[in-house]
All heavy atoms as a GROMACS GRO file, in nm:
protein
  619
    1MET      N    1   9.576   8.925   7.968
    1MET     CA    2   9.581   8.887   8.108
    1MET      C    3   9.463   8.795   8.138
    1MET      O    4   9.351   8.822   8.101
    1MET     CB    5   9.577   9.011   8.197
    1MET     CG    6   9.571   8.976   8.343
    1MET     SD    7   9.582   9.116   8.454
    1MET     CE    8   9.413   9.169   8.457
    2SER      N    9   9.490   8.691   8.209
    2SER     CA   10   9.386   8.597   8.249
    2SER      C   11   9.364   8.607   8.399
    2SER      O   12   9.458   8.597   8.477
    2SER     CB   13   9.430   8.454   8.213
    2SER     OG   14   9.336   8.363   8.262
    3ILE      N   15   9.240   8.632   8.437
    3ILE     CA   16   9.207   8.642   8.580
    3ILE      C   17   9.113   8.527   8.614
    3ILE      O   18   9.018   8.499   8.543
    3ILE     CB   19   9.141   8.777   8.612
    3ILE    CG1   20   9.241   8.888   8.588
    3ILE    CG2   21   9.089   8.780   8.754
    3ILE    CD1   22   9.196   9.024   8.630
    4ASN      N   23   9.143   8.462   8.724
    4ASN     CA   24   9.065   8.347   8.768
    4ASN      C   25   9.010   8.371   8.908
    4ASN      O   26   9.062   8.319   9.006
    4ASN     CB   27   9.152   8.221   8.766
    4ASN     CG   28   9.208   8.195   8.629
    4ASN    OD1   29   9.134   8.175   8.535
    4ASN    ND2   30   9.341   8.198   8.617
    5PRO      N   31   8.902   8.450   8.918
    5PRO     CA   32   8.848   8.480   9.051
    5PRO      C   33   8.777   8.360   9.111
    5PRO      O   34   8.725   8.273   9.040
    5PRO     CB   35   8.748   8.593   9.023
    5PRO     CG   36   8.704   8.570   8.883
    5PRO     CD   37   8.826   8.514   8.812
    6GLN      N   38   8.776   8.356   9.241
    6GLN     CA   39   8.697   8.258   9.315
    6GLN      C   40   8.593   8.338   9.394
    6GLN      O   41   8.627   8.439   9.457
    6GLN     CB   42   8.784   8.178   9.410
    6GLN     CG   43   8.886   8.094   9.339
    6GLN     CD   44   8.978   8.023   9.439
    6GLN    OE1   45   8.971   8.044   9.558
    6GLN    NE2   46   9.067   7.941   9.386
    7PHE      N   47   8.470   8.296   9.389
    7PHE     CA   48   8.363   8.369   9.454
    7PHE      C   49   8.322   8.300   9.583
    7PHE      O   50   8.327   8.178   9.594
    7PHE     CB   51   8.242   8.381   9.361
    7PHE     CG   52   8.272   8.456   9.235
    7PHE    CD1   53   8.314   8.389   9.120
    7PHE    CD2   54   8.263   8.594   9.232
    7PHE    CE1   55   8.344   8.458   9.005
    7PHE    CE2   56   8.292   8.664   9.116
    7PHE     CZ   57   8.333   8.596   9.003
    8THR      N   58   8.280   8.379   9.681
    8THR     CA   59   8.223   8.325   9.803
    8THR      C   60   8.076   8.366   9.807
    8THR      O   61   8.038   8.472   9.758
    8THR     CB   62   8.296   8.376   9.928
    8THR    OG1   63   8.292   8.519   9.930
    8THR    CG2   64   8.440   8.330   9.931
    9TYR      N   65   7.994   8.278   9.866
    9TYR     CA   66   7.850   8.298   9.866
    9TYR      C   67   7.795   8.287  10.008
    9TYR      O   68   7.850   8.216  10.091
    9TYR     CB   69   7.783   8.192   9.777
    9TYR     CG   70   7.831   8.196   9.634
    9TYR    CD1   71   7.940   8.121   9.594
    9TYR    CD2   72   7.767   8.275   9.540
    9TYR    CE1   73   7.986   8.124   9.462
    9TYR    CE2   74   7.810   8.279   9.408
    9TYR     CZ   75   7.920   8.204   9.370
    9TYR     OH   76   7.964   8.209   9.242
   10ASP      N   77   7.684   8.358  10.032
   10ASP     CA   78   7.618   8.342  10.160
   10ASP      C   79   7.531   8.217  10.156
   10ASP      O   80   7.527   8.146  10.055
   10ASP     CB   81   7.539   8.468  10.198
   10ASP     CG   82   7.423   8.497  10.104
   10ASP    OD1   83   7.384   8.409  10.024
   10ASP    OD2   84   7.368   8.609  10.113
   11ASN      N   85   7.459   8.190  10.264
   11ASN     CA   86   7.381   8.067  10.272
   11ASN      C   87   7.260   8.067  10.178
   11ASN      O   88   7.195   7.964  10.161
   11ASN     CB   89   7.337   8.038  10.416
   11ASN     CG   90   7.253   8.150  10.474
   11ASN    OD1   91   7.240   8.256  10.415
   11ASN    ND2   92   7.196   8.127  10.590
   12LEU      N   93   7.231   8.180  10.115
   12LEU     CA   94   7.122   8.186  10.017
   12LEU      C   95   7.173   8.178   9.874
   12LEU      O   96   7.096   8.186   9.780
   12LEU     CB   97   7.042   8.315  10.036
   12LEU     CG   98   6.973   8.331  10.171
   12LEU    CD1   99   6.907   8.467  10.181
   12LEU    CD2  100   6.874   8.219  10.194
   13GLY      N  101   7.304   8.166   9.860
   13GLY     CA  102   7.363   8.155   9.727
   13GLY      C  103   7.397   8.288   9.663
   13GLY      O  104   7.435   8.294   9.546
   14ASN      N  105   7.387   8.397   9.740
   14ASN     CA  106   7.421   8.530   9.686
   14ASN      C  107   7.571   8.550   9.693
   14ASN      O  108   7.632   8.524   9.796
   14ASN     CB  109   7.352   8.640   9.767
   14ASN     CG  110   7.202   8.627   9.764
   14ASN    OD1  111   7.142   8.615   9.659
   14ASN    ND2  112   7.140   8.628   9.881
   15PRO      N  113   7.631   8.600   9.584
   15PRO     CA  114   7.775   8.626   9.590
   15PRO      C  115   7.803   8.740   9.689
   15PRO      O  116   7.736   8.842   9.688
   15PRO     CB  117   7.810   8.666   9.447
   15PRO     CG  118   7.682   8.708   9.384
   15PRO     CD  119   7.573   8.636   9.455
   16VAL      N  120   7.902   8.718   9.776
   16VAL     CA  121   7.935   8.819   9.877
   16VAL      C  122   8.083   8.856   9.878
   16VAL      O  123   8.123   8.948   9.948
   16VAL     CB  124   7.894   8.773  10.019
   16VAL    CG1  125   7.743   8.759  10.030
   16VAL    CG2  126   7.963   8.642  10.056
   17GLY      N  127   8.164   8.787   9.800
   17GLY     CA  128   8.305   8.820   9.799
   17GLY      C  129   8.376   8.758   9.681
   17GLY      O  130   8.326   8.666   9.616
   18VAL      N  131   8.492   8.812   9.652
   18VAL     CA  132   8.576   8.763   9.543
   18VAL      C  133   8.717   8.746   9.594
   18VAL      O  134   8.768   8.832   9.666
   18VAL     CB  135   8.577   8.861   9.424
   18VAL    CG1  136   8.667   8.813   9.312
   18VAL    CG2  137   8.436   8.885   9.373
   19PHE      N  138   8.779   8.636   9.560
   19PHE     CA  139   8.917   8.610   9.596
   19PHE      C  140   8.999   8.604   9.469
   19PHE      O  141   8.962   8.536   9.374
   19PHE     CB  142   8.928   8.477   9.671
   19PHE     CG  143   9.070   8.435   9.694
   19PHE    CD1  144   9.144   8.489   9.797
   19PHE    CD2  145   9.131   8.344   9.609
   19PHE    CE1  146   9.276   8.452   9.817
   19PHE    CE2  147   9.262   8.306   9.628
   19PHE     CZ  148   9.334   8.359   9.732
   20LEU      N  149   9.110   8.679   9.467
   20LEU     CA  150   9.205   8.673   9.356
   20LEU      C  151   9.341   8.638   9.413
   20LEU      O  152   9.381   8.694   9.515
   20LEU     CB  153   9.218   8.810   9.287
   20LEU     CG  154   9.104   8.858   9.200
   20LEU    CD1  155   9.134   8.998   9.147
   20LEU    CD2  156   9.078   8.764   9.086
   21PRO      N  157   9.414   8.549   9.348
   21PRO     CA  158   9.552   8.527   9.391
   21PRO      C  159   9.628   8.660   9.385
   21PRO      O  160   9.603   8.744   9.298
   21PRO     CB  161   9.605   8.426   9.290
   21PRO     CG  162   9.483   8.355   9.240
   21PRO     CD  163   9.375   8.461   9.240
   22ILE      N  164   9.721   8.680   9.477
   22ILE     CA  165   9.790   8.808   9.489
   22ILE      C  166   9.861   8.848   9.361
   22ILE      O  167   9.863   8.966   9.325
   22ILE     CB  168   9.886   8.809   9.611
   22ILE    CG1  169   9.930   8.951   9.643
   22ILE    CG2  170  10.004   8.718   9.589
   22ILE    CD1  171   9.822   9.042   9.690
   23ASP      N  172   9.916   8.753   9.289
   23ASP     CA  173   9.983   8.787   9.163
   23ASP      C  174   9.885   8.846   9.063
   23ASP      O  175   9.917   8.943   8.993
   23ASP     CB  176  10.052   8.664   9.103
   23ASP     CG  177  10.171   8.618   9.184
   23ASP    OD1  178  10.228   8.700   9.260
   23ASP    OD2  179  10.208   8.500   9.171
   24GLU      N  180   9.766   8.789   9.056
   24GLU     CA  181   9.664   8.842   8.965
   24GLU      C  182   9.617   8.980   9.011
   24GLU      O  183   9.596   9.069   8.930
   24GLU     CB  184   9.546   8.746   8.954
   24GLU     CG  185   9.582   8.617   8.882
   24GLU     CD  186   9.465   8.521   8.874
   24GLU    OE1  187   9.349   8.561   8.898
   24GLU    OE2  188   9.491   8.402   8.842
   25TRP      N  189   9.601   8.997   9.142
   25TRP     CA  190   9.561   9.128   9.194
   25TRP      C  191   9.667   9.234   9.160
   25TRP      O  192   9.634   9.343   9.116
   25TRP     CB  193   9.538   9.124   9.345
   25TRP     CG  194   9.526   9.262   9.402
   25TRP    CD1  195   9.618   9.330   9.474
   25TRP    CD2  196   9.416   9.352   9.383
   25TRP    NE1  197   9.572   9.455   9.503
   25TRP    CE2  198   9.449   9.472   9.448
   25TRP    CE3  199   9.295   9.342   9.317
   25TRP    CZ2  200   9.363   9.581   9.450
   25TRP    CZ3  201   9.208   9.452   9.320
   25TRP    CH2  202   9.243   9.569   9.386
   26ASN      N  203   9.793   9.201   9.183
   26ASN     CA  204   9.900   9.296   9.155
   26ASN      C  205   9.903   9.333   9.007
   26ASN      O  206   9.922   9.450   8.972
   26ASN     CB  207  10.035   9.240   9.199
   26ASN     CG  208  10.049   9.236   9.349
   26ASN    OD1  209   9.982   9.311   9.421
   26ASN    ND2  210  10.134   9.148   9.398
   27GLN      N  211   9.884   9.235   8.922
   27GLN     CA  212   9.882   9.262   8.778
   27GLN      C  213   9.764   9.350   8.742
   27GLN      O  214   9.777   9.447   8.667
   27GLN     CB  215   9.877   9.130   8.701
   27GLN     CG  216   9.891   9.147   8.552
   27GLN     CD  217   9.892   9.012   8.479
   27GLN    OE1  218   9.867   8.908   8.538
   27GLN    NE2  219   9.921   9.016   8.351
   28LEU      N  220   9.648   9.320   8.797
   28LEU     CA  221   9.528   9.400   8.771
   28LEU      C  222   9.546   9.542   8.824
   28LEU      O  223   9.514   9.639   8.755
   28LEU     CB  224   9.407   9.334   8.836
   28LEU     CG  225   9.272   9.403   8.817
   28LEU    CD1  226   9.234   9.408   8.671
   28LEU    CD2  227   9.165   9.331   8.898
   29ALA      N  228   9.597   9.555   8.944
   29ALA     CA  229   9.618   9.687   9.003
   29ALA      C  230   9.715   9.769   8.920
   29ALA      O  231   9.695   9.890   8.902
   29ALA     CB  232   9.669   9.673   9.146
   30GLU      N  233   9.818   9.705   8.868
   30GLU     CA  234   9.916   9.776   8.785
   30GLU      C  235   9.851   9.824   8.656
   30GLU      O  236   9.870   9.938   8.615
   30GLU     CB  237  10.032   9.683   8.754
   30GLU     CG  238  10.145   9.752   8.679
   30GLU     CD  239  10.264   9.660   8.659
   30GLU    OE1  240  10.311   9.602   8.759
   30GLU    OE2  241  10.307   9.647   8.544
   31GLU      N  242   9.771   9.739   8.594
   31GLU     CA  243   9.705   9.776   8.469
   31GLU      C  244   9.602   9.887   8.491
   31GLU      O  245   9.584   9.973   8.405
   31GLU     CB  246   9.639   9.655   8.405
   31GLU     CG  247   9.738   9.559   8.345
   31GLU     CD  248   9.670   9.445   8.270
   31GLU    OE1  249   9.551   9.459   8.235
   31GLU    OE2  250   9.738   9.344   8.248
   32LEU      N  251   9.536   9.885   8.605
   32LEU     CA  252   9.433   9.985   8.632
   32LEU      C  253   9.488  10.106   8.708
   32LEU      O  254   9.415  10.198   8.739
   32LEU     CB  255   9.318   9.923   8.712
   32LEU     CG  256   9.240   9.814   8.641
   32LEU    CD1  257   9.135   9.754   8.733
   32LEU    CD2  258   9.175   9.868   8.514
   33HIS      N  259   9.617  10.102   8.738
   33HIS     CA  260   9.683  10.210   8.811
   33HIS      C  261   9.615  10.236   8.945
   33HIS      O  262   9.578  10.348   8.978
   33HIS     CB  263   9.687  10.338   8.727
   33HIS     CG  264   9.747  10.318   8.592
   33HIS    ND1  265   9.882  10.294   8.575
   33HIS    CD2  266   9.693  10.313   8.469
   33HIS    CE1  267   9.907  10.278   8.446
   33HIS    NE2  268   9.794  10.288   8.380
   34LEU      N  269   9.595  10.130   9.022
   34LEU     CA  270   9.529  10.140   9.151
   34LEU      C  271   9.630  10.167   9.261
   34LEU      O  272   9.648  10.090   9.354
   34LEU     CB  273   9.452  10.010   9.182
   34LEU     CG  274   9.339   9.977   9.088
   34LEU    CD1  275   9.276   9.842   9.125
   34LEU    CD2  276   9.233  10.086   9.088
   35ASP      N  277   9.696  10.278   9.250
   35ASP     CA  278   9.793  10.316   9.352
   35ASP      C  279   9.722  10.381   9.469
   35ASP      O  280   9.620  10.448   9.454
   35ASP     CB  281   9.896  10.415   9.295
   35ASP     CG  282   9.983  10.352   9.188
   35ASP    OD1  283  10.011  10.231   9.198
   35ASP    OD2  284  10.021  10.423   9.094
   36ILE      N  285   9.778  10.363   9.587
   36ILE     CA  286   9.726  10.429   9.705
   36ILE      C  287   9.764  10.577   9.697
   36ILE      O  288   9.881  10.610   9.674
   36ILE     CB  289   9.784  10.366   9.833
   36ILE    CG1  290   9.742  10.220   9.842
   36ILE    CG2  291   9.741  10.443   9.957
   36ILE    CD1  292   9.808  10.146   9.956
   37PRO      N  293   9.667  10.666   9.716
   37PRO     CA  294   9.700  10.809   9.712
   37PRO      C  295   9.802  10.845   9.820
   37PRO      O  296   9.806  10.784   9.927
   37PRO     CB  297   9.567  10.878   9.738
   37PRO     CG  298   9.462  10.775   9.711
   37PRO     CD  299   9.525  10.643   9.737
   38GLU      N  300   9.881  10.945   9.792
   38GLU     CA  301   9.987  10.986   9.884
   38GLU      C  302   9.932  11.024  10.021
   38GLU      O  303   9.990  10.992  10.124
   38GLU     CB  304  10.067  11.103   9.824
   38GLU     CG  305  10.198  11.129   9.893
   38GLU     CD  306  10.292  11.008   9.889
   38GLU    OE1  307  10.298  10.936   9.788
   38GLU    OE2  308  10.361  10.987   9.992
   39TRP      N  309   9.816  11.090  10.026
   39TRP     CA  310   9.759  11.131  10.155
   39TRP      C  311   9.724  11.008  10.239
   39TRP      O  312   9.735  11.014  10.361
   39TRP     CB  313   9.637  11.222  10.136
   39TRP     CG  314   9.516  11.155  10.078
   39TRP    CD1  315   9.480  11.148   9.946
   39TRP    CD2  316   9.413  11.086  10.150
   39TRP    NE1  317   9.363  11.078   9.931
   39TRP    CE2  318   9.319  11.039  10.056
   39TRP    CE3  319   9.391  11.059  10.284
   39TRP    CZ2  320   9.206  10.968  10.091
   39TRP    CZ3  321   9.277  10.987  10.319
   39TRP    CH2  322   9.186  10.943  10.224
   40GLN      N  323   9.682  10.898  10.174
   40GLN     CA  324   9.652  10.777  10.251
   40GLN      C  325   9.780  10.712  10.304
   40GLN      O  326   9.784  10.664  10.417
   40GLN     CB  327   9.575  10.676  10.166
   40GLN     CG  328   9.430  10.715  10.146
   40GLN     CD  329   9.353  10.613  10.065
   40GLN    OE1  330   9.409  10.535   9.990
   40GLN    NE2  331   9.221  10.615  10.081
   41LYS      N  332   9.886  10.714  10.223
   41LYS     CA  333  10.014  10.661  10.268
   41LYS      C  334  10.065  10.740  10.389
   41LYS      O  335  10.114  10.683  10.486
   41LYS     CB  336  10.118  10.665  10.156
   41LYS     CG  337  10.088  10.569  10.042
   41LYS     CD  338  10.191  10.584   9.933
   41LYS     CE  339  10.157  10.500   9.812
   41LYS     NZ  340  10.254  10.518   9.702
   42GLU      N  341  10.050  10.874  10.381
   42GLU     CA  342  10.094  10.959  10.492
   42GLU      C  343  10.012  10.931  10.619
   42GLU      O  344  10.066  10.924  10.729
   42GLU     CB  345  10.083  11.106  10.453
   42GLU     CG  346  10.183  11.146  10.346
   42GLU     CD  347  10.157  11.283  10.288
   42GLU    OE1  348  10.063  11.353  10.333
   42GLU    OE2  349  10.231  11.321  10.194
   43LEU      N  350   9.881  10.912  10.602
   43LEU     CA  351   9.795  10.883  10.716
   43LEU      C  352   9.832  10.750  10.780
   43LEU      O  353   9.834  10.737  10.903
   43LEU     CB  354   9.648  10.882  10.673
   43LEU     CG  355   9.544  10.864  10.782
   43LEU    CD1  356   9.556  10.970  10.891
   43LEU    CD2  357   9.404  10.865  10.721
   44ILE      N  358   9.863  10.651  10.699
   44ILE     CA  359   9.906  10.522  10.751
   44ILE      C  360  10.035  10.539  10.832
   44ILE      O  361  10.049  10.483  10.942
   44ILE     CB  362   9.926  10.420  10.637
   44ILE    CG1  363   9.790  10.381  10.579
   44ILE    CG2  364  10.002  10.296  10.685
   44ILE    CD1  365   9.798  10.302  10.450
   45GLU      N  366  10.128  10.616  10.781
   45GLU     CA  367  10.254  10.639  10.853
   45GLU      C  368  10.229  10.709  10.987
   45GLU      O  369  10.289  10.673  11.088
   45GLU     CB  370  10.350  10.722  10.766
   45GLU     CG  371  10.406  10.648  10.647
   45GLU     CD  372  10.484  10.523  10.685
   45GLU    OE1  373  10.558  10.526  10.785
   45GLU    OE2  374  10.468  10.421  10.615
   46VAL      N  375  10.138  10.807  10.988
   46VAL     CA  376  10.106  10.877  11.112
   46VAL      C  377  10.046  10.780  11.213
   46VAL      O  378  10.084  10.777  11.331
   46VAL     CB  379  10.009  10.995  11.085
   46VAL    CG1  380   9.948  11.048  11.214
   46VAL    CG2  381  10.081  11.105  11.010
   47ARG      N  382   9.952  10.698  11.167
   47ARG     CA  383   9.885  10.605  11.259
   47ARG      C  384   9.980  10.497  11.310
   47ARG      O  385   9.974  10.458  11.426
   47ARG     CB  386   9.763  10.544  11.192
   47ARG     CG  387   9.654  10.649  11.174
   47ARG     CD  388   9.530  10.592  11.117
   47ARG     NE  389   9.427  10.695  11.109
   47ARG     CZ  390   9.315  10.683  11.041
   47ARG    NH1  391   9.289  10.571  10.977
   47ARG    NH2  392   9.228  10.781  11.039
   48LEU      N  393  10.070  10.450  11.224
   48LEU     CA  394  10.169  10.353  11.269
   48LEU      C  395  10.262  10.414  11.372
   48LEU      O  396  10.297  10.350  11.472
   48LEU     CB  397  10.250  10.300  11.150
   48LEU     CG  398  10.180  10.195  11.064
   48LEU    CD1  399  10.265  10.164  10.940
   48LEU    CD2  400  10.154  10.069  11.143
   49ALA      N  401  10.302  10.540  11.351
   49ALA     CA  402  10.388  10.608  11.447
   49ALA      C  403  10.316  10.625  11.580
   49ALA      O  404  10.375  10.604  11.687
   49ALA     CB  405  10.432  10.743  11.392
   50GLU      N  406  10.188  10.663  11.575
   50GLU     CA  407  10.110  10.678  11.699
   50GLU      C  408  10.103  10.545  11.773
   50GLU      O  409  10.117  10.541  11.895
   50GLU     CB  410   9.970  10.729  11.667
   50GLU     CG  411   9.966  10.873  11.623
   50GLU     CD  412   9.829  10.918  11.575
   50GLU    OE1  413   9.738  10.832  11.559
   50GLU    OE2  414   9.811  11.038  11.554
   51TYR      N  415  10.080  10.437  11.700
   51TYR     CA  416  10.074  10.306  11.764
   51TYR      C  417  10.209  10.269  11.824
   51TYR      O  418  10.216  10.224  11.939
   51TYR     CB  419  10.031  10.199  11.664
   51TYR     CG  420  10.053  10.060  11.719
   51TYR    CD1  421   9.967  10.009  11.816
   51TYR    CD2  422  10.161   9.982  11.679
   51TYR    CE1  423   9.988   9.883  11.870
   51TYR    CE2  424  10.183   9.857  11.733
   51TYR     CZ  425  10.096   9.807  11.828
   51TYR     OH  426  10.118   9.684  11.882
   52ASN      N  427  10.316  10.289  11.749
   52ASN     CA  428  10.450  10.253  11.798
   52ASN      C  429  10.489  10.335  11.920
   52ASN      O  430  10.562  10.286  12.006
   52ASN     CB  431  10.554  10.268  11.687
   52ASN     CG  432  10.541  10.160  11.582
   52ASN    OD1  433  10.504  10.047  11.612
   52ASN    ND2  434  10.570  10.194  11.459
   53ASN      N  435  10.439  10.458  11.930
   53ASN     CA  436  10.470  10.543  12.046
   53ASN      C  437  10.386  10.508  12.168
   53ASN      O  438  10.428  10.537  12.280
   53ASN     CB  439  10.450  10.690  12.010
   53ASN     CG  440  10.556  10.741  11.915
   53ASN    OD1  441  10.668  10.691  11.913
   53ASN    ND2  442  10.521  10.840  11.834
   54ALA      N  443  10.269  10.448  12.148
   54ALA     CA  444  10.182  10.417  12.262
   54ALA      C  445  10.095  10.296  12.231
   54ALA      O  446   9.972  10.307  12.220
   54ALA     CB  447  10.096  10.538  12.295
   55PRO      N  448  10.155  10.178  12.217
   55PRO     CA  449  10.074  10.060  12.183
   55PRO      C  450   9.970  10.025  12.289
   55PRO      O  451   9.869   9.962  12.258
   55PRO     CB  452  10.177   9.948  12.168
   55PRO     CG  453  10.300   9.997  12.232
   55PRO     CD  454  10.295  10.146  12.230
   56SER      N  455   9.991  10.069  12.411
   56SER     CA  456   9.893  10.040  12.516
   56SER      C  457   9.763  10.116  12.496
   56SER      O  458   9.661  10.083  12.558
   56SER     CB  459   9.951  10.072  12.653
   56SER     OG  460   9.978  10.210  12.663
   57GLN      N  461   9.763  10.218  12.412
   57GLN     CA  462   9.642  10.295  12.385
   57GLN      C  463   9.550  10.228  12.284
   57GLN      O  464   9.439  10.272  12.262
   57GLN     CB  465   9.680  10.435  12.334
   57GLN     CG  466   9.755  10.519  12.434
   57GLN     CD  467   9.672  10.545  12.558
   57GLN    OE1  468   9.557  10.583  12.552
   57GLN    NE2  469   9.732  10.520  12.674
   58LEU      N  470   9.599  10.121  12.223
   58LEU     CA  471   9.520  10.048  12.125
   58LEU      C  472   9.401   9.984  12.195
   58LEU      O  473   9.414   9.924  12.300
   58LEU     CB  474   9.606   9.940  12.059
   58LEU     CG  475   9.542   9.866  11.943
   58LEU    CD1  476   9.522   9.959  11.825
   58LEU    CD2  477   9.632   9.750  11.902
   59VAL      N  478   9.282   9.996  12.134
   59VAL     CA  479   9.161   9.937  12.189
   59VAL      C  480   9.122   9.820  12.102
   59VAL      O  481   9.112   9.833  11.979
   59VAL     CB  482   9.046  10.040  12.196
   59VAL    CG1  483   8.920   9.977  12.252
   59VAL    CG2  484   9.089  10.161  12.278
   60ASP      N  485   9.098   9.707  12.162
   60ASP     CA  486   9.059   9.587  12.090
   60ASP      C  487   8.923   9.606  12.024
   60ASP      O  488   8.830   9.659  12.086
   60ASP     CB  489   9.054   9.470  12.189
   60ASP     CG  490   9.018   9.341  12.121
   60ASP    OD1  491   9.108   9.280  12.061
   60ASP    OD2  492   8.900   9.302  12.129
   61TRP      N  493   8.910   9.565  11.898
   61TRP     CA  494   8.785   9.583  11.824
   61TRP      C  495   8.669   9.514  11.895
   61TRP      O  496   8.557   9.565  11.897
   61TRP     CB  497   8.798   9.533  11.681
   61TRP     CG  498   8.664   9.528  11.615
   61TRP    CD1  499   8.595   9.418  11.577
   61TRP    CD2  500   8.580   9.640  11.585
   61TRP    NE1  501   8.472   9.453  11.525
   61TRP    CE2  502   8.460   9.589  11.529
   61TRP    CE3  503   8.591   9.777  11.602
   61TRP    CZ2  504   8.356   9.671  11.488
   61TRP    CZ3  505   8.486   9.859  11.560
   61TRP    CH2  506   8.371   9.805  11.504
   62ASN      N  507   8.692   9.398  11.953
   62ASN     CA  508   8.584   9.327  12.022
   62ASN      C  509   8.527   9.410  12.136
   62ASN      O  510   8.406   9.411  12.158
   62ASN     CB  511   8.632   9.192  12.073
   62ASN     CG  512   8.659   9.095  11.961
   62ASN    OD1  513   8.597   9.102  11.855
   62ASN    ND2  514   8.753   9.005  11.982
   63LYS      N  515   8.612   9.483  12.207
   63LYS     CA  516   8.564   9.569  12.317
   63LYS      C  517   8.483   9.685  12.262
   63LYS      O  518   8.380   9.724  12.319
   63LYS     CB  519   8.682   9.621  12.399
   63LYS     CG  520   8.748   9.512  12.481
   63LYS     CD  521   8.862   9.567  12.563
   63LYS     CE  522   8.930   9.454  12.640
   63LYS     NZ  523   9.043   9.501  12.718
   64ILE      N  524   8.528   9.742  12.151
   64ILE     CA  525   8.453   9.852  12.089
   64ILE      C  526   8.317   9.801  12.044
   64ILE      O  527   8.214   9.864  12.068
   64ILE     CB  528   8.531   9.910  11.970
   64ILE    CG1  529   8.660   9.978  12.017
   64ILE    CG2  530   8.444  10.008  11.890
   64ILE    CD1  531   8.753  10.018  11.907
   65SER      N  532   8.315   9.686  11.978
   65SER     CA  533   8.191   9.628  11.928
   65SER      C  534   8.094   9.601  12.042
   65SER      O  535   7.974   9.631  12.032
   65SER     CB  536   8.222   9.500  11.851
   65SER     OG  537   8.104   9.442  11.803
   66GLU      N  538   8.143   9.544  12.152
   66GLU     CA  539   8.058   9.517  12.268
   66GLU      C  540   7.999   9.645  12.323
   66GLU      O  541   7.881   9.651  12.360
   66GLU     CB  542   8.138   9.445  12.376
   66GLU     CG  543   8.171   9.302  12.344
   66GLU     CD  544   8.267   9.240  12.445
   66GLU    OE1  545   8.290   9.301  12.551
   66GLU    OE2  546   8.319   9.131  12.416
   67SER      N  547   8.081   9.750  12.329
   67SER     CA  548   8.035   9.878  12.379
   67SER      C  549   7.925   9.936  12.291
   67SER      O  550   7.825   9.986  12.341
   67SER     CB  551   8.153   9.976  12.388
   67SER     OG  552   8.110  10.104  12.423
   68LEU      N  553   7.943   9.926  12.160
   68LEU     CA  554   7.841   9.975  12.067
   68LEU      C  555   7.712   9.895  12.078
   68LEU      O  556   7.602   9.950  12.073
   68LEU     CB  557   7.893   9.972  11.924
   68LEU     CG  558   8.007  10.068  11.892
   68LEU    CD1  559   8.062  10.043  11.753
   68LEU    CD2  560   7.963  10.212  11.908
   69ASP      N  561   7.725   9.762  12.096
   69ASP     CA  562   7.606   9.679  12.113
   69ASP      C  563   7.529   9.718  12.239
   69ASP      O  564   7.406   9.725  12.238
   69ASP     CB  565   7.646   9.530  12.121
   69ASP     CG  566   7.690   9.475  11.987
   69ASP    OD1  567   7.661   9.538  11.882
   69ASP    OD2  568   7.755   9.367  11.987
   70LYS      N  569   7.601   9.747  12.348
   70LYS     CA  570   7.536   9.788  12.472
   70LYS      C  571   7.462   9.921  12.452
   70LYS      O  572   7.351   9.939  12.503
   70LYS     CB  573   7.638   9.801  12.584
   70LYS     CG  574   7.685   9.667  12.636
   70LYS     CD  575   7.788   9.684  12.745
   70LYS     CE  576   7.845   9.549  12.786
   70LYS     NZ  577   7.952   9.562  12.884
   71GLU      N  578   7.524  10.013  12.378
   71GLU     CA  579   7.458  10.141  12.350
   71GLU      C  580   7.329  10.119  12.272
   71GLU      O  581   7.228  10.182  12.299
   71GLU     CB  582   7.551  10.233  12.272
   71GLU     CG  583   7.663  10.293  12.353
   71GLU     CD  584   7.750  10.386  12.272
   71GLU    OE1  585   7.706  10.435  12.166
   71GLU    OE2  586   7.863  10.412  12.316
   72ASP      N  587   7.332  10.027  12.175
   72ASP     CA  588   7.213   9.998  12.095
   72ASP      C  589   7.102   9.940  12.182
   72ASP      O  590   6.985   9.971  12.164
   72ASP     CB  591   7.244   9.899  11.982
   72ASP     CG  592   7.320   9.966  11.867
   72ASP    OD1  593   7.321  10.090  11.859
   72ASP    OD2  594   7.377   9.892  11.785
   73GLU      N  595   7.140   9.855  12.278
   73GLU     CA  596   7.041   9.793  12.366
   73GLU      C  597   6.974   9.897  12.455
   73GLU      O  598   6.857   9.883  12.491
   73GLU     CB  599   7.106   9.686  12.451
   73GLU     CG  600   7.147   9.563  12.373
   73GLU     CD  601   7.230   9.465  12.456
   73GLU    OE1  602   7.247   9.488  12.578
   73GLU    OE2  603   7.274   9.366  12.399
   74GLU      N  604   7.047  10.003  12.490
   74GLU     CA  605   6.994  10.106  12.579
   74GLU      C  606   6.898  10.200  12.508
   74GLU      O  607   6.820  10.269  12.571
   74GLU     CB  608   7.108  10.185  12.642
   74GLU     CG  609   7.193  10.102  12.737
   74GLU     CD  610   7.316  10.175  12.786
   74GLU    OE1  611   7.336  10.292  12.746
   74GLU    OE2  612   7.394  10.116  12.861
   75VAL      N  613   6.906  10.203  12.376
   75VAL     CA  614   6.822  10.298  12.300
   75VAL      C  615   6.683  10.247  12.282
   75VAL      O  616   6.640  10.144  12.286
   75VAL     CB  617   6.885  10.325  12.162
   75VAL    CG1  618   6.793  10.409  12.075
   75VAL    CG2  619   7.018  10.391  12.178
   0.00000   0.00000   0.00000
């Protein structure tokens, strides 16, 4: 198997990420048996069902982040 990763770097030249084409990732995952555990699949199904039943309860990440930043400023 040939893998051709592409690396991303921060402004100091430190590697911070790796990109693999999806076909290469799938092949690698299959060879390494990187299956999602059943409990995680079940949890995803539960969370998707909760969202589908009440999408208005979803909180935007930006609002959560702003709230956490405000808490940090108060400390």
